N, C-alpha and C positions, 0 to 999 in steps of 0.2 A: 565478567561477561565481557565479551568482545563484539561490539558493534561499529561497523565500517558502512559508510555510505558515499555515494559519488553521483554526480549528475549524467543522465544519458546523454547521447549526440544530439537529440533534438528535444524540444519542449521543455528542456531543464527537469526532467523527471528523474527523481531520486530513487537509485536502486541501493538495496541495502543487504549486507551480508551479517548475521548475527550467529554467535557460537557461544558456547559456555567458556571458552578459551582456546588459544592459538594450538595448532597441532591436533586437529580432531574433526568431528563431524560439524556442520553448519547448515544453517537454511538460507534461501536466497529470497527476498522480497522484491517484487515488481521490476523484473528484468525488461526494460524498455528498448528504445531504438539504439542501436550501435554499443550496446555495452559489453560484446563478447571480450575485446581485448582487456579493458579495465577489469572486468571481472576476473578473468583467468590471471592477471598479475596478482590481484588482490589476495585470490586464493591460493596462489604458490607463496606469496610473501608470508602469509600466516600459516601456511601448511594445513589447509582447509579442505574438506571434503563436503560437498552439497548432498543433503539426503532429500531435499525438497524444495520446491518453489511455491511461495505463498504468494496470491494474488489479491490486492486489497479491493480490486474491482475489474472489470472486463475491458476497459478502454485501451485503445491500441498503444497509446504511449506508455502503458503500464505493462502490457503484454507482449510488445513486438518480437523480443527474443525468447519468449517462454518456450517455444518448440525446440529450437537449436539447443537451449540451456538443458532441457530435462533431456532431450532424446541423446546427447552426447554423453550423458551419465547415466541413463536409465533411471530417471527418477520421475516421482508424480508431481503435477501440478495441482495445488488446491484452489478452488473458487467457489464462491456462494452458488447455489443452485440459480438463483435469480438472474445471474450474469452468464450462466454457463453457454447460452446462445452465442455469446460475443465471442467464444473461442472457436466458434464454427464459422461464423460471418461477423468478423470485428467492425466492418462498415456500418452496421445496423446501429451502432453507438456513436456514431461521428457526426460533426456537424456538417453542413454542406461545404463550408470553406476548407475544412479539414480534409473532407473527401476529396476535393479539388487537388490537393498536394498529390494524391495517388492518382489523380486523373480518373477518380470514380472506379478504379479497379486496384486489385491488390492479390498478388500470389500469396496464398495463405495456407498453412496444413495445421490441423488442429492437433494439440499434444496428444500422444496415443494413451497417455494415462492420466486421467482426469479425476479427482477425488472431490466429492462435495463438501463443503465446509458446514459443519452443525455447530452454530452458536452455544448450543446447549452441552457440548462436549468439548472440555479443553484438549487442547493438541500437546502432544507429548512426542518430540522430533528432536534429534541431534543433542539429547540430554536438556533440553529446554522444555518448559511448561509454558504454554502462551493460552490466554484467553481469546475468543473471537467474539467481537461486540457487531451485532448486526446493526447498520446504520445507513439505511437507504436514503435517497434524496439526491445524490450526485448520479448515482445509477441505482436500479432496483435492487441490485446485489451488493451495495458498497459494505465492506466491513472494516473494522478496525482491529489491530492485534494488539494485546497488552502483555508486557512482561512484568512479573512482580518484582520489587526492589529486593535487594539480597545484602549480604554483608560481606565484605572481603578485606582482610587485613586489619579488622576490627573498626572498618568504617562502613557506614550504611550507604548502599546505593540507591538512588530513586527509582520508582516504578518508571516504566517506558512505554509509550504509546506510538504504534506504527498506523499514523492516522489515514493513510492514503490521500484522497481528495475530499476528505470530510472536512478536515481543520488544518488552515495554514497559519504562519505567523501574520497576524493582522487581517485574516480574511478567511473565507471558507470557499467550498467547491461550488462552482457553477450548477444550476439546477435547468438551465435552458436547452440541455441536450435529449435527444431521444431517450425516454425512459426515466428524465430527471423530474423531481417533484420537489417544489417549494416547501410545501405542506410537511412532506416528509422529512425534508432536511430540517426544518425547525423542530420535529419531533426528535431526531436523532441528536440534534445538539443540546436538547434539553435531557433526553434520557440518557444519552452515552457520553457526552463530553463534561457537561457542568457537574455532575456528581463527583468527578474524579479529584484526588488530592491536588493540592496547588504544586506540590514538588514534582508531579508526573512529568517526565520529559517527553514532549511531542516530536516525533520524526515524522515530518509531513511528506507527502508525494510530491511536492515542488517547494522550493526555496528552503530557507535555514531552518534550523530547529528552534524550538521555543518550549515554554512550560505551559501547564494548564492555569496555574497562577497570573502568570504575564498576560494570557489571552482574556482569562476573566476579567482582569483589570483595564484591558486597552483595547481589545478586539471589538470593534463597533458592531459586528454581527452577532455578538454574544451580549450586547447590551440592548440592542433595539433590533429584533427580527422582523419590523413591519415590512420592509421592502426587499425583493430579492436582489442579492448582489451581483455584481459584474462577474466574481468568481475567476477561477484559474483552471488550467487543464485544457485538453482537447474540446 
């Protein structure tokens, strides 16, 4: 499997490209602010053709480039229905401080082809099979995408979780933005994150990759969920 990620031009939001291998179809996950040139270069380098954009949630730092990325290629954007409204008006999900960056106004066009994610139905795209875990708390429609481990050249590959702003290395997503819920975040961490195998590789929406085992051992928000964290993201 080919998985490549790079930070966007703002908020250090990670954009990922996932494919079975070079020279074929791929998916793009969370195309944030100013990703166009880096994304195009990565696609050319590996001779990849995107067939869909997957969004872990509707915050602008993860969706800013979704319309141009989808529109230039005639491909759909997938988002959970609970965050669908943020593709029409992303300002609804932003803090007052972040809204001020855009002067409280934003020229925005909703993607023309939006598909509702159904966590009960695995996604089969670009030769990949992904599970969608509903994990509200950061936003009402936050999800994590999981890819099973496989075996290549006789060696087992660990499963992968694209965790969006649910789980980071050493932290978790903030819950103080519009639509956020500390109680829901606690439930999501307990039901979605903690049951996963320790060797699961976590590719978060911000910051470096980690593993479930590492976070289970050292992440204070998986040890004691009594107080809301400062979190990260918009």
